[in-house]
VOFI-198483 format. One record per residue: residue in three letters; x negated, y negated, z of N, C-alpha, C, CB in turn. Coordinates in steps of 0.05 Angstrom, whole numbers, padded with zeros to 5 digits. Each point is the difference from the previous one (the first is absolute). Glycine has a CB too. Layout:
REM residues N
("Ala" (X Y Z) (X Y Z) (X Y Z) (X Y Z)),
...
***
This chain:
REM residues 175
("Met" (-00535 00327 -00038) (00007 00025 00005) (00029 00003 00008) (-00045 00007 00011)),
("Leu" (00054 -00025 00008) (00026 -00003 00009) (00020 -00005 -00024) (-00019 -00018 00044)),
("Lys" (00009 00001 -00063) (00018 -00006 -00023) (00005 00026 -00016) (-00018 -00048 -00002)),
("Lys" (-00002 00062 -00001) (00001 00025 -00017) (00019 00020 00014) (-00049 -00008 -00018)),
("Ile" (00047 00010 00045) (00019 00017 00014) (00028 -00008 -00002) (-00034 00010 00030)),
("Ala" (00038 -00036 -00028) (00027 -00012 -00002) (00011 00005 -00028) (-00013 -00035 00034)),
("His" (-00003 00031 -00056) (00008 00006 -00026) (00007 00029 -00005) (-00028 -00038 -00012)),
("Ala" (00012 00058 00025) (00005 00027 -00003) (00027 00008 00014) (-00050 00008 -00002)),
("Phe" (00054 -00020 00024) (00023 00003 00016) (00024 -00008 -00015) (-00027 -00008 00040)),
("Leu" (00026 -00017 -00054) (00022 -00010 -00015) (00006 00017 -00023) (-00010 -00045 00015)),
("Leu" (-00011 00055 -00029) (00005 00018 -00022) (00014 00027 00008) (-00041 -00020 -00021)),
("Cys" (00031 00030 00044) (00014 00026 00011) (00027 -00006 00008) (-00042 00017 00016)),
("Phe" (00049 -00039 -00004) (00026 -00008 00008) (00019 -00001 -00026) (-00021 -00027 00041)),
("Val" (00010 00012 -00061) (00013 -00004 -00025) (00007 00028 -00014) (-00025 -00047 -00004)),
("Leu" (00005 00064 00005) (00003 00028 -00011) (00023 00014 00015) (-00049 00003 -00011)),
("Leu" (00049 -00004 00037) (00021 00013 00015) (00028 -00012 -00008) (-00033 00011 00039)),
("Leu" (00035 -00037 -00041) (00025 -00013 -00008) (00009 00008 -00029) (-00011 -00038 00030)),
("Phe" (-00009 00041 -00047) (00007 00006 -00027) (00009 00030 -00003) (-00033 -00036 -00014)),
("Ala" (00020 00053 00032) (00008 00027 -00002) (00029 00002 00014) (-00050 00016 -00001)),
("Ala" (00057 -00029 00021) (00023 00001 00015) (00024 -00010 -00020) (-00027 -00007 00046)),
("Cys" (00021 -00014 -00060) (00021 -00012 -00016) (00003 00010 -00029) (-00007 -00039 00028)),
("Ser" (-00012 00059 -00036) (00002 00009 -00026) (00006 00030 -00001) (-00032 -00036 -00013)),
("Gly" (00041 00049 00034) (00008 00028 -00002) (00029 00002 -00006) (-00035 00013 00030)),
("Gly" (00045 00014 -00035) (00027 00006 -00002) (00008 00004 -00030) (00008 -00026 00043)),
("Asp" (-00022 00019 -00061) (00009 00002 -00028) (-00016 00023 -00012) (00013 -00051 -00005)),
("Ser" (-00003 00073 00003) (-00016 00023 -00010) (-00008 -00002 -00029) (00025 00027 00034)),
("Gly" (-00013 -00044 -00049) (-00006 -00004 -00028) (-00024 -00019 -00005) (00048 00008 -00009)),
("Ala" (-00056 -00021 00030) (-00022 -00021 -00001) (-00024 00011 00013) (00033 -00038 00001)),
("Lys" (-00056 00032 -00013) (-00025 00008 00012) (-00006 -00015 00023) (-00015 00014 -00042)),
("Lys" (00007 -00003 00064) (-00009 -00015 00024) (-00026 -00015 -00006) (00021 00034 00029)),
("Leu" (-00021 -00058 -00025) (-00023 -00018 -00006) (-00016 -00005 00026) (00025 -00023 -00039)),
("Lys" (-00051 00020 00037) (-00016 -00007 00022) (-00022 -00020 -00010) (00010 00045 00023)),
("Leu" (-00022 -00056 -00004) (-00021 -00020 -00006) (-00022 00015 -00016) (00010 -00028 00042)),
("Gly" (-00018 00013 -00064) (-00023 00013 -00016) (00013 00013 -00026) (-00030 00011 00044)),
("Asp" (00056 -00003 -00043) (00013 00011 -00025) (00000 -00020 -00021) (00028 00029 00027)),
("Gln" (-00027 -00017 -00051) (00003 -00018 -00023) (00031 -00009 00001) (-00038 00025 -00029)),
("Ala" (00041 -00053 00024) (00026 -00011 00002) (00015 00009 -00025) (-00015 -00040 00029)),
("Pro" (00040 00049 -00025) (00016 00007 -00021) (00006 -00023 -00020) (00018 00034 00031)),
("Asp" (-00020 -00028 -00057) (00006 -00021 -00020) (00030 -00007 00003) (-00037 00016 -00034)),
("Phe" (00043 -00041 00026) (00027 -00009 -00001) (00001 -00020 -00023) (00007 00007 00050)),
("Ser" (00017 -00010 -00059) (00005 -00022 -00020) (00029 -00009 00001) (-00036 00018 -00030)),
("Gly" (00039 -00042 00021) (00027 -00011 00000) (-00001 -00027 -00014) (00012 00024 00043)),
("Thr" (00012 -00037 -00046) (00002 -00026 -00011) (00005 -00021 00022) (00016 00020 -00043)),
("Asp" (-00032 -00041 00044) (00005 -00020 00021) (00023 -00018 -00006) (-00048 00001 00010)),
("Leu" (00052 -00019 00008) (00023 -00019 -00004) (-00004 -00018 -00024) (00009 00001 00049)),
("Asn" (-00031 -00004 -00059) (-00005 -00018 -00024) (-00001 00018 -00026) (-00026 -00036 00030)),
("Gly" (00033 00061 -00028) (00000 00018 -00022) (-00027 00011 -00010) (00039 -00026 -00011)),
("Gln" (-00059 00023 00028) (-00027 00010 -00006) (-00004 00028 00013) (-00017 -00049 -00003)),
("Gln" (00004 00066 -00014) (-00007 00027 00008) (-00022 -00003 00023) (00011 00022 -00049)),
("Val" (-00009 -00006 00069) (-00019 00000 00023) (-00005 00031 00005) (00017 -00047 00022)),
("Ser" (-00042 00054 -00020) (-00009 00027 00009) (-00026 00000 00015) (00025 00019 -00039)),
("Leu" (-00028 00002 00056) (-00024 -00001 00014) (-00023 00006 -00019) (00024 00014 00041)),
("Ala" (-00019 00002 -00062) (-00022 00006 -00021) (-00010 -00028 -00013) (00022 00048 -00010)),
("Gly" (-00004 -00066 00008) (-00008 -00026 -00012) (-00018 -00018 00018) (00043 00003 -00025)),
("Tyr" (-00046 00006 00049) (-00016 -00014 00021) (-00025 00015 00006) (00040 -00018 00020)),
("Gln" (-00050 00035 -00039) (-00024 00016 00005) (-00024 -00019 00007) (00016 00037 -00032)),
("Gly" (-00031 -00030 00054) (-00023 -00014 00008) (00007 -00025 00017) (-00021 00017 -00042)),
("Gln" (00047 -00019 00050) (00009 -00021 00016) (00014 00010 00025) (00005 -00028 -00039)),
("Pro" (-00010 00014 00061) (00015 00009 00025) (00030 -00009 -00003) (-00043 -00005 00031)),
("Val" (00060 00021 -00020) (00029 -00004 -00001) (00014 00000 00028) (-00002 00023 -00046)),
("Ile" (00018 -00043 00049) (00018 00002 00024) (00028 00008 -00011) (-00027 -00037 00028)),
("Leu" (00036 00059 -00019) (00028 00009 -00010) (00015 -00002 00024) (-00014 00032 -00036)),
("Arg" (00036 -00050 00035) (00016 -00005 00024) (00029 00009 -00008) (-00030 -00041 00018)),
("Phe" (00039 00059 -00001) (00029 00009 00000) (00016 -00017 00021) (-00013 00049 -00015)),
("Trp" (00033 -00063 00004) (00012 -00019 00017) (00031 00000 -00002) (-00042 -00026 -00004)),
("Ser" (00056 00010 00020) (00028 -00003 -00004) (00006 -00030 00005) (00011 00049 00013)),
("Thr" (00011 -00059 -00025) (00007 -00029 00002) (00010 -00006 00028) (00011 -00001 -00049)),
("Asp" (00000 00021 00065) (00010 -00007 00028) (-00020 00006 00021) (00045 00010 -00015)),
("Cys" (-00069 -00007 00007) (-00022 00007 00018) (-00013 -00025 00012) (-00008 00043 -00025)),
("Lys" (00008 -00047 00052) (-00012 -00024 00012) (-00030 00001 -00005) (00037 -00003 00035)),
("Phe" (-00051 00025 -00033) (-00028 00000 -00004) (-00008 -00008 -00029) (-00003 00036 00035)),
("Cys" (00021 -00028 -00054) (-00005 -00006 -00028) (00000 -00031 -00005) (00021 00045 -00013)),
("Arg" (00002 -00057 00025) (00001 -00028 -00002) (-00022 -00015 00012) (00046 00006 -00001)),
("Ala" (-00054 00006 00024) (-00023 -00014 00016) (-00026 00001 -00011) (00024 00010 00039)),
("Asp" (-00032 00014 -00050) (-00025 00003 -00011) (-00006 -00002 -00031) (-00003 00026 00039)),
("Thr" (00025 -00030 -00051) (-00004 -00005 -00030) (-00017 -00026 -00006) (00045 00024 -00010)),
("Pro" (-00043 -00044 00026) (-00019 -00023 -00005) (-00029 00009 00004) (00035 -00035 00015)),
("Ile" (-00041 00053 00002) (-00026 00010 00003) (-00009 00014 -00026) (00007 00004 00050)),
("Phe" (00010 00014 -00060) (-00006 00012 -00028) (-00004 -00019 -00021) (00026 00037 00012)),
("Asn" (-00008 -00059 -00013) (-00002 -00019 -00019) (-00029 -00016 00001) (00053 -00003 00002)),
("Gln" (-00059 -00004 00021) (-00025 -00015 00003) (-00024 00020 -00005) (00022 -00034 00035)),
("Tyr" (-00023 00057 -00025) (-00021 00019 -00005) (-00003 00004 -00030) (00009 00022 00043)),
("Phe" (00012 -00017 -00055) (00002 00002 -00032) (-00013 -00022 -00012) (00042 00023 00001)),
("Glu" (-00033 -00047 00005) (-00010 -00024 -00012) (-00030 -00002 00004) (00045 -00022 00007)),
("Lys" (-00054 00027 00016) (-00028 -00003 00008) (-00019 00020 -00014) (00018 -00016 00043)),
("Tyr" (-00006 00040 -00048) (-00018 00022 -00013) (00008 00011 -00026) (-00010 00013 00046)),
("Lys" (00030 -00025 -00059) (00007 00012 -00025) (-00022 -00001 -00021) (00045 -00012 00011)),
("Glu" (-00061 -00011 -00010) (-00022 00000 -00019) (-00023 00019 00006) (00012 -00047 -00008)),
("Ala" (-00011 00058 00031) (-00020 00021 00009) (00012 00028 -00007) (-00016 -00031 00040)),
("Gly" (00039 00031 -00051) (00012 00026 -00008) (00023 00009 00015) (-00042 00011 -00014)),
("Leu" (00049 -00022 00038) (00020 00011 00016) (00027 -00001 -00015) (-00025 -00013 00042)),
("Arg" (00040 00035 -00040) (00028 00001 -00012) (00019 00008 00023) (-00018 00014 -00047)),
("Val" (00040 -00027 00048) (00023 00006 00017) (00025 00006 -00014) (-00021 -00028 00031)),
("Val" (00034 00050 -00023) (00026 00005 -00013) (00018 00007 00023) (-00019 00017 -00045)),
("Tyr" (00043 -00030 00044) (00021 00005 00019) (00021 00019 -00012) (-00008 -00045 00020)),
("Val" (00018 00065 -00006) (00019 00019 -00008) (00024 00001 00017) (-00036 00025 -00018)),
("Asn" (00059 -00030 00006) (00025 -00001 00017) (00019 00021 -00013) (-00006 -00052 00013)),
("Arg" (00018 00068 00006) (00016 00023 -00010) (00028 -00003 00009) (-00039 00030 00001)),
("His" (00046 -00050 00015) (00028 00001 00013) (00017 -00023 -00009) (-00018 00022 00040)),
("Ser" (00008 -00044 -00052) (00015 -00022 -00004) (00006 -00005 -00030) (-00019 -00018 00041)),
("Asp" (00042 00005 -00048) (00004 -00006 -00027) (-00019 -00021 -00010) (00047 00014 00005)),
("Glu" (-00048 -00016 -00031) (-00018 -00018 -00014) (00004 -00030 00010) (00000 00032 -00041)),
("Ala" (00024 -00042 00042) (00007 -00026 00008) (-00013 -00007 00028) (00044 00005 -00028)),
("Thr" (-00039 00013 00046) (-00010 -00003 00026) (-00029 00000 00004) (00040 00019 00012)),
("Val" (-00052 -00004 -00029) (-00030 00002 -00002) (-00012 -00026 -00012) (00004 00050 -00007)),
("Arg" (00009 -00058 -00014) (-00008 -00026 -00014) (00002 -00024 00019) (00016 00018 -00044)),
("Lys" (00005 -00019 00059) (00003 -00022 00021) (-00024 00002 00021) (00053 00001 -00005)),
("Phe" (-00058 00022 00015) (-00022 00004 00020) (-00027 -00009 -00014) (00025 00042 00024)),
("Val" (-00029 -00034 -00048) (-00025 -00008 -00014) (-00003 -00029 -00004) (00000 00043 -00023)),
("Ala" (00022 -00057 00016) (00001 -00028 -00005) (-00003 -00015 00027) (00030 00008 -00042)),
("Asp" (-00016 00000 00063) (-00002 -00011 00024) (-00028 -00001 00012) (00046 00015 00005)),
("Leu" (-00061 00006 -00008) (-00026 00003 00012) (-00023 -00003 -00022) (00020 00030 00036)),
("Glu" (-00009 -00039 -00059) (-00022 -00008 -00021) (-00020 00021 -00007) (00005 -00045 00017)),
("Ile" (00004 00070 -00020) (-00018 00022 -00006) (-00010 -00001 -00027) (00023 00026 00031)),
("Gly" (-00052 -00025 -00035) (-00012 -00006 -00026) (-00012 00026 -00011) (-00009 -00048 00014)),
("Phe" (00015 00071 -00003) (-00012 00026 -00010) (00024 00017 -00007) (-00043 -00001 00029)),
("Pro" (00038 00023 -00043) (00022 00018 -00011) (00018 00011 00022) (-00030 00013 -00037)),
("Val" (00056 -00012 00031) (00020 00010 00018) (00016 00020 -00017) (00002 -00042 00029)),
("Leu" (-00002 00068 -00018) (00015 00019 -00015) (00022 00010 00016) (-00039 00013 -00024)),
("Ile" (00061 -00005 00011) (00025 00012 00013) (00001 00027 -00008) (00026 -00042 -00001)),
("Asp" (-00030 00060 00022) (-00002 00029 -00003) (00026 00014 00002) (-00044 -00003 00019)),
("Lys" (00060 -00005 -00040) (00030 00010 00001) (00002 00030 00006) (00013 -00035 -00034)),
("Asp" (-00030 00050 00019) (00003 00029 00005) (-00015 00012 00021) (00010 00001 -00045)),
("Gly" (-00026 -00019 00059) (-00016 00010 00021) (-00026 00015 -00006) (00042 00002 00020)),
("Ser" (-00049 00000 -00045) (-00022 00017 -00009) (-00027 -00010 00012) (00026 00010 -00044)),
("Ile" (-00032 -00035 00047) (-00024 -00010 00011) (-00001 00006 00027) (-00002 -00034 -00031)),
("Ser" (00025 00027 00045) (00000 00007 00030) (-00003 00030 00006) (00030 -00039 00007)),
("Thr" (-00019 00055 -00025) (-00005 00029 00003) (-00028 00008 -00002) (00043 00007 -00018)),
("Arg" (-00056 -00017 -00002) (-00028 00006 -00004) (-00019 -00008 00023) (00009 -00005 -00049)),
("Tyr" (00000 -00014 00063) (-00015 -00009 00026) (00013 00008 00023) (-00017 -00037 -00021)),
("Asn" (00039 00054 00020) (00013 00011 00024) (00008 -00022 00019) (-00027 00042 -00004)),
("Ile" (00039 -00063 -00005) (00007 -00023 00015) (00030 00006 00008) (-00033 -00034 -00026)),
("Lys" (00035 00033 00054) (00026 00005 00014) (00011 -00023 00013) (-00013 00045 00008)),
("Val" (-00007 -00065 00000) (00007 -00022 00017) (-00015 -00024 -00013) (00006 00029 00043)),
("Glu" (00007 -00052 -00043) (-00013 -00026 -00009) (-00001 -00018 00024) (00017 00003 -00048)),
("Pro" (-00035 -00021 00049) (-00021 -00002 -00020) (-00023 00017 00005) (00013 -00044 -00007)),
("Gln" (-00025 00053 -00014) (-00025 00016 -00002) (-00020 -00010 -00020) (00026 00039 00014)),
("Thr" (-00049 -00042 -00006) (-00019 -00012 -00018) (-00023 00021 -00005) (00012 -00048 00017)),
("Ile" (-00016 00053 -00043) (-00020 00019 -00007) (-00024 -00016 -00012) (00036 00037 -00007)),
("Ile" (-00060 -00033 00019) (-00024 -00013 -00011) (-00016 00017 -00017) (00000 -00027 00038)),
("Ile" (-00005 00020 -00062) (-00011 00019 -00019) (-00029 -00013 -00010) (00050 00018 -00016)),
("Ser" (-00071 -00003 00019) (-00027 -00008 -00009) (-00002 -00002 -00030) (-00018 00022 00039)),
("Pro" (-00003 -00036 -00048) (-00004 -00003 -00030) (-00001 00027 -00014) (-00027 -00044 00009)),
("Asp" (00019 00065 00005) (00001 00026 -00015) (00026 00015 00004) (-00049 00002 00005)),
("His" (00068 -00017 00005) (00028 00009 00005) (00002 00024 00020) (00011 -00015 -00046)),
("Lys" (-00026 00012 00068) (00004 00017 00023) (00014 -00015 00019) (-00038 00025 -00008)),
("Ile" (00055 -00010 00025) (00015 -00012 00020) (-00020 -00005 00025) (00043 00023 -00018)),
("Ile" (-00044 -00048 00024) (-00018 -00006 00024) (00015 -00008 00025) (-00035 -00014 -00031)),
("Ala" (00062 00010 00029) (00015 -00008 00023) (00028 00001 -00008) (-00036 -00029 00018)),
("Ala" (00053 00034 00004) (00029 -00004 -00003) (00010 -00011 00026) (00005 00039 -00033)),
("Ile" (00007 -00061 00031) (00007 -00017 00022) (00031 -00003 00002) (-00044 -00024 -00005)),
("Leu" (00055 00035 00028) (00029 -00003 00004) (00004 -00025 00016) (00009 00050 -00002)),
("Gly" (00012 -00066 -00009) (00005 -00026 00014) (-00013 -00023 -00012) (00006 00025 00040)),
("Gly" (-00007 -00047 -00025) (-00012 -00024 -00009) (-00031 00003 -00003) (00038 -00026 00022)),
("Val" (-00047 00008 -00039) (-00032 00000 -00006) (-00009 -00027 00004) (00000 00037 -00036)),
("Ser" (-00027 -00038 00047) (-00013 -00025 00004) (-00023 -00004 -00019) (00014 00002 00047)),
("Glu" (-00022 -00026 -00048) (-00022 -00005 -00020) (-00027 00014 00012) (00022 -00047 -00017)),
("Val" (-00024 00049 00044) (-00022 00012 00011) (-00001 00030 -00009) (00003 -00033 00040)),
("Glu" (00019 00047 -00039) (00002 00027 -00011) (-00009 00002 -00030) (00037 00009 00033)),
("Leu" (-00026 -00027 -00048) (-00005 -00001 -00030) (-00031 -00002 -00003) (00046 -00022 -00013)),
("Lys" (-00057 00002 00027) (-00029 -00007 -00003) (-00017 00025 00010) (00010 -00052 00007)),
("Ser" (-00001 00063 00014) (-00013 00025 00011) (-00001 00022 -00019) (00014 -00013 00043)),
("Leu" (00008 00018 -00058) (00002 00024 -00017) (-00009 -00005 -00027) (00036 00014 00027)),
("Leu" (-00035 -00040 -00038) (-00006 -00008 -00028) (-00026 -00017 -00003) (00050 00003 -00009)),
("Gly" (-00059 -00013 00031) (-00022 -00019 00000) (-00025 00011 -00015) (00017 -00018 00044)),
("Glu" (-00025 00041 -00041) (-00023 00010 -00015) (00003 -00002 -00029) (-00009 00029 00037)),
("Tyr" (00033 -00020 -00048) (00004 -00001 -00028) (00003 -00027 -00010) (00019 00043 00002)),
("Leu" (-00007 -00061 00012) (00006 -00028 -00009) (-00025 -00017 00002) (00049 00003 00015)),
("Ser" (-00064 00001 00005) (-00023 -00017 00003) (-00021 00006 -00021) (00009 -00003 00049)),
("Lys" (-00012 00027 -00056) (-00020 00007 -00024) (00010 -00014 -00025) (-00013 00047 00018)),
("Asn" (00037 -00047 -00024) (00012 -00012 -00025) (-00002 -00030 00001) (00032 00039 -00005)),
("Thr" (-00029 -00051 00029) (00000 -00029 00004) (-00028 -00010 -00003) (00041 00002 00032)),
("Glu" (-00063 00014 -00023) (-00027 -00008 -00003) (-00009 00001 -00027) (-00008 00015 00043)),
("Lys" (00019 00001 -00061) (-00007 00004 -00028) (00007 -00026 -00016) (00009 00051 00004)),
("Arg" (00011 -00065 00005) (00011 -00023 -00017) (-00020 -00023 00002) (00049 00013 00008)),
***
């Protein structure tokens, strides 16, 4: 029971942070937990097209980050490990950077050995769809592409497991 209360409190806190950090742009729809995640598309650093629509039926971690962010450098290994552990179960991770030039992003990706798609949001269109004002911000999207969490700041494996565990454990059991 205490675990459920803590989980509900965490989700409420995340919702409040999401609301606080996503306001101010009258052209963008205010998003809230449970909303359909806005579609996005772009070309990753390897020249591959990436879109939310292409990940239908799969949970997605959408991470808005910057190269000079200490949280991003610190928790990227967590995303790497979580992705490696659950990619066969359908997990998808996409990093989105809107402030750095391509060379700087490529260096960050190489230094931290990122193995999932990284997009450069040059025109800010993806960030605008998600009302991103501050990085890092992580949007957790369910397999039916509903927003289930928005986390401002660093992310732990415990948080990822708490938010995505039910989707990933089902798919892991099927294998």
